[in-house]
PLY file of the C-alpha trace (Angstrom):
ply
format ascii 1.0
element vertex 393
property float x
property float y
property float z
element edge 392
property int vertex1
property int vertex2
end_header
97.35 97.40 103.43
100.70 99.43 103.01
99.49 101.03 99.77
97.13 103.07 102.22
100.05 105.09 103.52
99.58 108.78 102.56
102.90 110.43 102.28
101.38 113.86 101.38
99.25 113.98 104.50
102.10 112.78 106.70
104.25 115.62 105.55
101.47 118.19 106.01
100.96 117.05 109.61
104.65 117.13 110.29
104.99 120.62 108.97
102.00 121.91 110.78
103.10 120.46 114.04
106.75 121.81 113.40
105.18 125.20 113.38
104.01 125.05 116.81
107.13 125.93 119.07
107.31 123.13 121.85
110.46 123.54 124.01
109.91 121.43 127.14
109.38 124.83 129.08
107.00 126.25 126.69
103.70 125.35 128.42
101.69 127.51 126.08
103.01 125.84 122.85
102.85 122.38 124.41
99.12 122.90 125.16
98.55 124.01 121.58
100.44 120.87 120.35
98.62 118.62 122.70
95.16 119.82 121.54
96.38 119.34 117.81
97.53 115.78 118.54
94.34 114.96 120.48
92.35 115.96 117.44
94.60 113.94 114.99
94.64 110.78 117.13
90.89 110.88 117.51
90.74 109.46 113.81
91.61 106.13 115.72
89.43 103.88 117.50
89.73 104.07 121.18
89.89 106.92 123.92
92.14 109.86 123.61
93.07 111.72 127.09
95.42 114.39 128.21
97.22 113.39 131.38
98.68 115.77 133.83
102.36 115.59 134.49
103.56 114.47 137.93
105.24 117.12 140.17
108.89 117.78 139.23
111.46 119.49 141.44
114.84 121.00 140.73
117.44 122.72 142.88
117.72 126.45 142.05
120.96 128.45 142.31
120.43 129.28 146.13
119.95 125.59 146.94
116.33 125.58 147.34
114.02 122.94 145.93
111.54 124.25 143.50
108.61 122.81 141.46
108.69 123.03 137.86
105.39 122.70 135.76
105.21 120.46 132.71
102.86 119.99 130.11
100.03 117.51 129.65
100.88 113.96 128.02
98.58 112.54 125.43
97.37 108.98 125.90
95.40 106.85 123.43
94.01 103.58 124.50
92.66 101.23 121.91
90.87 97.85 122.69
92.14 97.84 126.43
90.55 94.41 126.97
92.74 92.71 124.28
94.75 89.84 125.64
97.99 91.04 123.65
98.50 94.71 123.90
101.46 96.96 122.77
102.76 100.30 123.50
103.93 103.02 121.13
105.47 106.24 122.48
106.80 109.43 121.29
107.30 113.02 122.63
106.04 116.42 121.47
108.49 118.60 123.17
111.68 119.90 121.55
115.09 121.36 122.89
114.25 124.87 121.23
112.95 127.50 123.82
110.02 129.63 123.14
112.24 132.62 122.00
114.36 130.49 119.53
115.26 132.03 116.36
114.99 128.51 114.71
111.54 128.51 113.50
111.53 128.05 109.77
111.37 125.04 107.69
113.80 125.07 104.53
114.49 122.45 102.01
118.27 122.13 101.92
118.42 119.74 99.19
115.70 117.81 97.39
113.50 115.69 99.67
115.52 116.85 102.82
113.97 119.53 105.00
115.67 121.42 107.97
113.52 122.65 110.67
113.03 122.69 114.48
111.75 119.18 115.77
111.29 117.69 112.30
113.19 114.59 113.10
113.17 114.72 116.82
110.27 114.14 116.72
107.27 115.72 115.01
107.99 113.47 112.05
107.98 110.29 114.29
104.61 111.42 115.58
103.42 111.50 112.13
104.74 108.04 111.51
102.79 106.74 114.63
99.41 107.96 113.49
99.70 107.00 109.92
101.12 103.60 110.70
98.12 102.95 113.11
95.56 104.23 110.71
96.95 101.70 108.11
97.34 98.92 110.50
93.62 99.29 111.55
92.65 98.37 107.95
94.31 94.84 108.52
92.11 92.02 109.59
94.67 91.15 112.33
94.16 94.62 114.03
91.00 93.53 115.90
93.09 90.78 117.78
95.35 93.16 119.63
95.13 96.39 121.80
97.50 99.26 122.08
98.24 102.39 124.10
99.84 105.50 122.48
101.71 107.80 124.84
103.21 111.25 123.43
104.85 112.91 126.46
105.86 116.70 126.94
109.15 116.34 128.78
111.28 113.75 127.04
113.98 116.09 126.10
114.55 116.88 129.87
114.59 113.23 131.12
110.74 112.60 131.32
110.63 113.27 135.15
107.01 114.25 134.76
105.77 111.30 132.74
108.10 108.49 134.04
105.29 107.21 136.33
102.94 107.32 133.31
105.40 105.33 131.06
105.88 102.61 133.85
101.97 102.31 134.21
101.32 101.96 130.51
104.23 99.53 130.10
102.58 97.08 132.50
101.49 93.92 130.89
102.58 94.95 127.47
103.83 92.33 124.68
106.34 94.74 123.20
106.89 98.44 122.62
107.97 100.61 119.76
109.36 104.35 120.53
109.76 106.67 117.57
112.91 108.40 118.14
114.58 109.16 114.86
117.32 107.25 113.36
120.19 109.93 113.44
122.25 107.99 110.68
120.82 108.82 107.37
120.87 105.21 106.20
118.30 104.37 108.92
120.49 102.33 111.29
118.65 101.45 114.53
119.86 101.88 118.15
120.65 98.71 120.03
121.74 98.68 123.63
121.87 102.04 125.37
123.71 103.23 128.48
121.73 104.87 131.13
121.78 108.52 132.59
121.52 110.33 135.89
121.61 113.97 136.87
122.53 115.05 140.23
122.89 118.45 142.29
124.98 118.36 145.45
124.25 121.30 147.82
127.22 122.19 149.86
126.75 124.34 152.92
130.00 125.69 154.55
130.62 128.74 156.85
131.28 132.42 155.86
134.12 134.48 157.14
136.17 137.37 156.05
138.94 136.31 153.49
141.57 138.55 155.20
140.71 139.09 158.69
139.78 135.34 159.66
139.75 133.00 156.86
140.45 130.27 159.22
137.10 130.43 160.70
135.42 129.87 157.45
134.49 126.64 155.61
134.77 127.18 151.93
131.81 125.45 150.07
133.21 126.22 146.61
136.35 124.40 147.59
134.54 121.35 148.88
132.53 121.20 145.74
135.52 121.42 143.52
137.13 118.67 145.74
134.07 116.54 145.14
134.06 117.26 141.29
137.57 116.08 140.97
137.14 112.95 143.03
133.83 111.80 141.52
135.44 112.52 137.93
138.24 109.87 138.94
135.59 107.21 139.49
134.90 106.91 135.91
135.87 103.79 133.88
134.84 102.04 130.78
131.44 101.08 132.01
130.82 104.57 133.55
131.27 108.09 132.40
131.09 111.08 134.64
130.68 114.63 133.74
131.06 117.31 136.41
129.25 120.12 134.59
128.85 123.22 136.71
129.67 124.80 140.21
127.44 127.65 141.22
127.74 129.72 144.43
130.03 132.25 146.26
129.64 136.15 146.52
132.41 138.72 146.97
136.03 137.96 146.48
136.68 138.90 150.14
134.10 136.63 151.62
134.74 132.80 152.25
131.79 131.16 150.29
129.20 129.20 152.58
127.11 127.96 149.63
127.84 125.96 146.48
126.14 123.67 144.14
127.89 121.04 142.15
125.79 119.68 139.04
126.91 116.65 137.25
125.74 113.81 135.02
126.70 110.08 134.93
126.25 107.67 132.09
126.39 103.97 133.40
126.35 101.16 130.83
125.19 98.57 133.30
123.02 98.55 136.62
126.12 97.30 138.48
127.97 100.40 137.39
125.16 102.63 138.65
124.89 101.04 141.81
128.64 101.13 142.50
128.64 104.70 141.75
125.87 105.40 144.08
127.74 103.69 146.91
131.08 105.55 146.08
129.39 108.88 145.89
128.00 108.63 149.44
131.34 107.68 150.66
133.12 110.49 149.08
130.44 113.16 150.40
130.85 111.67 153.83
134.85 112.05 153.65
134.68 115.49 152.26
132.25 116.71 154.60
134.29 115.45 157.42
137.66 116.83 156.08
136.50 120.30 155.28
133.82 120.91 157.72
130.74 121.34 155.34
127.40 119.55 154.99
126.44 117.99 151.64
122.96 117.16 150.50
122.37 115.21 147.51
119.27 115.80 144.96
118.64 113.65 141.85
119.57 110.20 140.64
119.30 107.88 137.80
116.45 109.02 135.41
117.14 106.72 132.39
118.20 103.12 133.49
120.74 101.28 131.27
118.93 99.42 128.33
120.73 96.18 127.50
119.44 93.93 124.60
118.03 90.79 126.20
116.60 87.74 124.61
113.05 89.21 124.16
114.41 92.45 122.74
116.40 90.42 120.32
113.45 88.72 119.14
111.45 91.92 118.70
114.30 93.44 116.65
114.21 90.21 114.58
110.83 91.01 113.50
111.78 94.70 112.85
114.78 93.36 110.78
112.74 91.01 108.79
110.08 93.55 108.11
112.61 95.97 106.88
114.34 93.53 104.66
110.92 92.63 103.20
110.48 96.50 102.48
114.07 96.83 101.11
114.97 99.04 103.93
118.14 99.20 105.74
118.24 97.27 109.05
121.69 97.52 110.69
121.86 98.16 114.36
124.24 100.00 116.60
124.71 100.61 120.26
124.66 104.16 121.54
125.37 106.39 124.49
122.29 108.33 124.00
119.11 107.83 126.06
115.42 108.06 125.47
112.09 106.67 126.94
113.14 103.25 125.54
115.38 103.06 128.47
112.42 103.48 131.01
110.31 101.00 128.94
112.96 98.42 128.93
113.52 98.83 132.74
109.81 97.81 133.01
110.87 94.32 131.55
109.13 95.13 128.12
111.05 94.54 124.93
111.44 97.69 122.99
112.73 99.06 119.63
113.41 102.65 120.13
114.39 104.17 116.94
111.35 103.59 114.84
111.05 107.17 113.73
112.21 109.11 110.62
115.70 109.32 109.17
117.45 112.49 109.91
120.21 113.96 111.75
121.90 117.01 113.48
119.14 116.67 115.97
119.26 119.30 118.94
120.92 121.94 116.83
119.78 124.48 114.15
121.10 122.09 111.56
118.28 119.49 112.48
117.15 117.67 109.28
114.63 115.04 108.11
114.59 112.96 105.24
111.11 113.27 103.54
111.00 109.80 101.94
111.59 108.34 105.46
107.96 109.32 106.62
106.38 106.67 104.29
109.21 104.08 104.86
108.81 104.19 108.49
104.88 104.10 108.43
105.04 101.15 106.21
107.57 99.32 108.53
105.54 100.03 111.78
102.35 98.86 110.19
104.10 95.79 108.83
105.58 95.05 112.27
102.30 95.47 113.98
100.62 93.01 111.65
103.39 90.42 112.04
103.34 90.72 115.85
99.41 90.53 115.88
99.68 87.26 113.78
102.27 85.55 116.20
101.22 82.75 118.24
101.54 82.27 121.68
102.37 84.92 124.40
0 1
1 2
2 3
3 4
4 5
5 6
6 7
7 8
8 9
9 10
10 11
11 12
12 13
13 14
14 15
15 16
16 17
17 18
18 19
19 20
20 21
21 22
22 23
23 24
24 25
25 26
26 27
27 28
28 29
29 30
30 31
31 32
32 33
33 34
34 35
35 36
36 37
37 38
38 39
39 40
40 41
41 42
42 43
43 44
44 45
45 46
46 47
47 48
48 49
49 50
50 51
51 52
52 53
53 54
54 55
55 56
56 57
57 58
58 59
59 60
60 61
61 62
62 63
63 64
64 65
65 66
66 67
67 68
68 69
69 70
70 71
71 72
72 73
73 74
74 75
75 76
76 77
77 78
78 79
79 80
80 81
81 82
82 83
83 84
84 85
85 86
86 87
87 88
88 89
89 90
90 91
91 92
92 93
93 94
94 95
95 96
96 97
97 98
98 99
99 100
100 101
101 102
102 103
103 104
104 105
105 106
106 107
107 108
108 109
109 110
110 111
111 112
112 113
113 114
114 115
115 116
116 117
117 118
118 119
119 120
120 121
121 122
122 123
123 124
124 125
125 126
126 127
127 128
128 129
129 130
130 131
131 132
132 133
133 134
134 135
135 136
136 137
137 138
138 139
139 140
140 141
141 142
142 143
143 144
144 145
145 146
146 147
147 148
148 149
149 150
150 151
151 152
152 153
153 154
154 155
155 156
156 157
157 158
158 159
159 160
160 161
161 162
162 163
163 164
164 165
165 166
166 167
167 168
168 169
169 170
170 171
171 172
172 173
173 174
174 175
175 176
176 177
177 178
178 179
179 180
180 181
181 182
182 183
183 184
184 185
185 186
186 187
187 188
188 189
189 190
190 191
191 192
192 193
193 194
194 195
195 196
196 197
197 198
198 199
199 200
200 201
201 202
202 203
203 204
204 205
205 206
206 207
207 208
208 209
209 210
210 211
211 212
212 213
213 214
214 215
215 216
216 217
217 218
218 219
219 220
220 221
221 222
222 223
223 224
224 225
225 226
226 227
227 228
228 229
229 230
230 231
231 232
232 233
233 234
234 235
235 236
236 237
237 238
238 239
239 240
240 241
241 242
242 243
243 244
244 245
245 246
246 247
247 248
248 249
249 250
250 251
251 252
252 253
253 254
254 255
255 256
256 257
257 258
258 259
259 260
260 261
261 262
262 263
263 264
264 265
265 266
266 267
267 268
268 269
269 270
270 271
271 272
272 273
273 274
274 275
275 276
276 277
277 278
278 279
279 280
280 281
281 282
282 283
283 284
284 285
285 286
286 287
287 288
288 289
289 290
290 291
291 292
292 293
293 294
294 295
295 296
296 297
297 298
298 299
299 300
300 301
301 302
302 303
303 304
304 305
305 306
306 307
307 308
308 309
309 310
310 311
311 312
312 313
313 314
314 315
315 316
316 317
317 318
318 319
319 320
320 321
321 322
322 323
323 324
324 325
325 326
326 327
327 328
328 329
329 330
330 331
331 332
332 333
333 334
334 335
335 336
336 337
337 338
338 339
339 340
340 341
341 342
342 343
343 344
344 345
345 346
346 347
347 348
348 349
349 350
350 351
351 352
352 353
353 354
354 355
355 356
356 357
357 358
358 359
359 360
360 361
361 362
362 363
363 364
364 365
365 366
366 367
367 368
368 369
369 370
370 371
371 372
372 373
373 374
374 375
375 376
376 377
377 378
378 379
379 380
380 381
381 382
382 383
383 384
384 385
385 386
386 387
387 388
388 389
389 390
390 391
391 392
């Protein structure tokens, strides 16, 4: 079965897809990419569809909630009536905007390519497709079903595709996600912390800074006060990053408007819950002390992803297959997040760094190790064959 892996075809697909600029906000590029993926995945049995993103909102600089349009998400469903089914996920978006100057693919050393989205994760999508084409040649393939989901907004938290991920995860035996291994030796990610993004809109009262400042209620000061106090809530299980304060106008006017934006990274659900409780208390206290109103927007977009017993069993299969293929199979916990967090929160075991080996993602130095295309396609095909042959539920 594994001899069917076509490295040259995988590389051609990866380079073709890399030539399409697909920053999360680049709807035209994402539409072009989605169409190309639909054509490519039509080579597999099953039904390919493009699913609209759910509505996404954000707070703009003046405090108003606005709707953000996201691209369509690709879904392939194969043998949906099978008793045992799996979920494979990836994303077509990158962090590079439509006007990026980072567009070319360059060989920086033999069999190592630099280019936008090569590792994260056009190469990973090529791994999914080739692995499934190869797996379909195995006699055990007819015993199982699977869904493939390639979303368009993973790099910004998957807000428009989170419901789709949760729906597709229902009833799945296990899941594989194709984020790159960002350590060149191929080390897998283990447990992941969670992530949440927040905006606090602060409404104060304007006044002249010289004539009657005492009549004003300074929204900037209240936002800064909240930023300092929430930063002090951090501890080993929770990091908090106040990232930006917006608002104000002329220097001689007490500002009546501010927005505090911040990110949190809880390692456990308890840490996330404790922060939510503490944040509400702090907002109430500061609102009363400084005579302002505070409104919260946002929340946890990526729940923490521990490695439970079922996830450990799934990684055991990945480790065994890696060993059989002579591949590296170490694992390391990470503070990064991905769609694997969302899948694990649905109670489905997941290994979420099944993509190519590479590094320096989210930067113009992003690179992919070409040989890892075939390595990881063979690994996924073998893992799926092993899972299909397992007895029991």
